C-alpha positions as semicolon CSV with decimal commas, in nm:
position;residue;x (nm);y (nm);z (nm)
1;M;1,539;-1,702;0,311
2;P;1,783;-1,485;0,113
3;Y;1,657;-1,133;0,041
4;T;1,680;-1,184;-0,337
5;A;1,470;-1,501;-0,312
6;M;1,200;-1,318;-0,116
7;Q;1,199;-1,028;-0,362
8;S;1,137;-1,267;-0,652
9;L;0,855;-1,474;-0,498
10;F;0,584;-1,317;-0,717
11;D;0,787;-1,299;-1,041
12;A;0,635;-1,612;-1,197
13;L;0,283;-1,524;-1,082
14;V;0,295;-1,159;-1,188
15;P;0,531;-1,123;-1,487
16;P;0,617;-0,784;-1,645
17;G;0,362;-0,634;-1,884
18;L;0,044;-0,698;-1,686
19;Q;-0,214;-0,429;-1,619
20;S;-0,232;-0,372;-1,245
21;Y;-0,383;-0,141;-0,987
22;W;-0,291;-0,176;-0,617
23;K;-0,416;-0,019;-0,295
24;G;-0,331;-0,101;0,063
25;H;-0,429;-0,068;0,426
26;F;-0,265;-0,135;0,759
27;V;-0,499;-0,348;0,969
28;N;-0,515;-0,540;1,293
29;R;-0,695;-0,867;1,356
30;P;-0,998;-0,874;1,124
31;T;-1,340;-0,827;1,282
32;K;-1,644;-1,029;1,173
33;E;-1,759;-0,727;0,974
34;A;-1,424;-0,697;0,797
35;I;-1,423;-1,070;0,719
36;N;-1,770;-1,035;0,565
37;R;-1,639;-0,752;0,344
38;H;-1,346;-0,970;0,236
39;L;-1,589;-1,248;0,147
40;Q;-1,805;-1,004;-0,047
41;F;-1,520;-0,869;-0,260
42;G;-1,334;-1,198;-0,277
43;S;-1,639;-1,357;-0,438
44;Q;-1,638;-1,079;-0,700
45;V;-1,274;-1,108;-0,813
46;P;-1,282;-0,949;-1,161
47;T;-0,996;-1,150;-1,315
48;L;-0,806;-1,466;-1,229
49;L;-0,489;-1,278;-1,129
50;S;-0,664;-1,025;-0,903
51;M;-0,611;-1,089;-0,533
52;M;-0,583;-0,963;-0,178
53;H;-0,301;-1,063;0,051
54;L;-0,194;-0,993;0,407
55;Y;0,163;-0,954;0,526
56;P;0,226;-0,992;0,899
57;I;0,408;-0,707;1,068
58;D;0,599;-0,846;1,360
59;G;0,946;-0,934;1,473
60;A;1,207;-0,668;1,397
61;A;0,948;-0,421;1,270
62;A;0,794;-0,398;1,616
63;R;1,125;-0,366;1,803
64;V;1,194;0,000;1,726
65;G;0,992;0,312;1,794
66;R;0,768;0,490;1,545
67;Q;1,000;0,790;1,518
68;Q;1,320;0,591;1,463
69;T;1,249;0,541;1,090
70;A;0,995;0,673;0,842
71;F;0,775;0,363;0,894
72;S;0,514;0,469;1,148
73;Y;0,269;0,177;1,174
74;R;0,474;-0,055;1,394
75;E;0,165;-0,138;1,602
76;A;-0,022;-0,273;1,299
77;Q;-0,057;-0,649;1,283
78;Y;-0,087;-0,673;0,903
79;S;-0,023;-0,486;0,584
80;M;-0,300;-0,562;0,335
81;A;-0,261;-0,529;-0,042
82;I;-0,557;-0,538;-0,280
83;C;-0,437;-0,603;-0,633
84;G;-0,641;-0,587;-0,952
85;I;-0,430;-0,759;-1,220
86;D;-0,491;-0,872;-1,578
87;P;-0,292;-0,898;-1,905
88;D;-0,564;-0,734;-2,116
89;P;-0,556;-0,350;-2,127
90;A;-0,930;-0,360;-2,194
91;N;-0,978;-0,475;-1,833
92;A;-0,788;-0,184;-1,676
93;E;-1,106;-0,002;-1,571
94;L;-1,260;-0,324;-1,434
95;I;-0,963;-0,412;-1,214
96;T;-0,921;-0,051;-1,098
97;K;-1,286;-0,022;-0,995
98;W;-1,283;-0,354;-0,808
99;T;-0,964;-0,256;-0,624
100;R;-1,094;0,088;-0,527
101;D;-1,433;-0,049;-0,419
102;Y;-1,269;-0,325;-0,212
103;W;-1,032;-0,071;-0,054
104;T;-1,323;0,161;0,029
105;G;-1,520;-0,129;0,176
106;L;-1,234;-0,213;0,414
107;E;-1,142;0,145;0,501
108;P;-1,360;0,156;0,818
109;Y;-1,160;-0,141;0,954
110;S;-0,815;-0,003;0,868
111;L;-0,567;0,192;1,077
112;G;-0,554;0,479;0,828
113;G;-0,234;0,431;0,633
114;A;-0,069;0,176;0,409
115;Y;0,272;0,036;0,327
116;V;0,416;0,294;0,089
117;N;0,487;0,035;-0,183
118;F;0,115;-0,045;-0,194
119;L;0,017;0,314;-0,282
120;M;-0,056;0,415;-0,639
121;G;0,082;0,742;-0,777
122;D;-0,266;0,895;-0,799
123;E;-0,357;0,872;-0,430
124;G;-0,256;1,227;-0,340
125;V;-0,068;1,406;-0,065
126;G;-0,326;1,323;0,202
127;R;-0,275;0,951;0,158
128;V;0,105;0,990;0,169
129;Q;0,068;1,193;0,490
130;A;-0,157;0,924;0,640
131;T;0,102;0,661;0,554
132;Y;0,388;0,841;0,731
133;R;0,166;0,995;1,004
134;D;0,368;1,188;1,260
135;N;0,690;1,126;1,065
136;Y;0,568;1,316;0,759
137;E;0,682;1,662;0,873
138;R;1,030;1,528;0,954
139;L;1,045;1,378;0,602
140;V;0,940;1,713;0,455
141;E;1,229;1,878;0,642
142;I;1,474;1,620;0,506
143;K;1,336;1,656;0,154
144;T;1,360;2,036;0,178
145;K;1,723;2,013;0,287
146;Y;1,846;1,750;0,039
147;D;1,611;1,790;-0,259
148;P;1,470;2,145;-0,250
149;D;1,398;2,140;-0,627
150;N;1,197;1,817;-0,594
151;F;1,412;1,638;-0,852
152;L;1,323;1,303;-0,695
153;A;0,949;1,342;-0,750
154;C;0,789;1,018;-0,851
155;N;0,539;0,775;-0,706
156;Q;0,454;0,874;-0,348
157;N;0,632;1,206;-0,349
158;I;0,706;1,409;-0,040
159;Q;0,725;1,768;-0,155
160;P;0,982;2,007;-0,008
161;R;0,849;2,320;0,162
162;S;0,971;2,549;-0,115
163;F;0,795;2,355;-0,390
């Protein structure tokens, strides 16, 4: 599949302008307990567009070591995204609460981090550190060298040492 085709798979389902709140986990094969949690939250989907999906992590992602790139969870079997989505701004609190509660309910079954694109900007430094694990300090060194004034400071920011 061409890269541009893959990147546009959700465009029709999730068009621009929707309210959304996302959180993620890296996970391995779901346990019975985790499946029961999925069933619990899946039966409480707050809006028709809200969802959870799993992306397999295999193939090329598992062929290099953890320190060879910033991506540290090469042993994970899946990247999970929990997405509260709705067109009505009045439902923003509803979809955010469901997403956070679902995420918290699955946290005991997670590996501790998440795919960086599934982090919200309000998750804090600790969550960014958990996502990069043992690569975080190396990324801080790179950020300190190339962006000491933290000009590129949006979303899941890695702050330089001097900041």
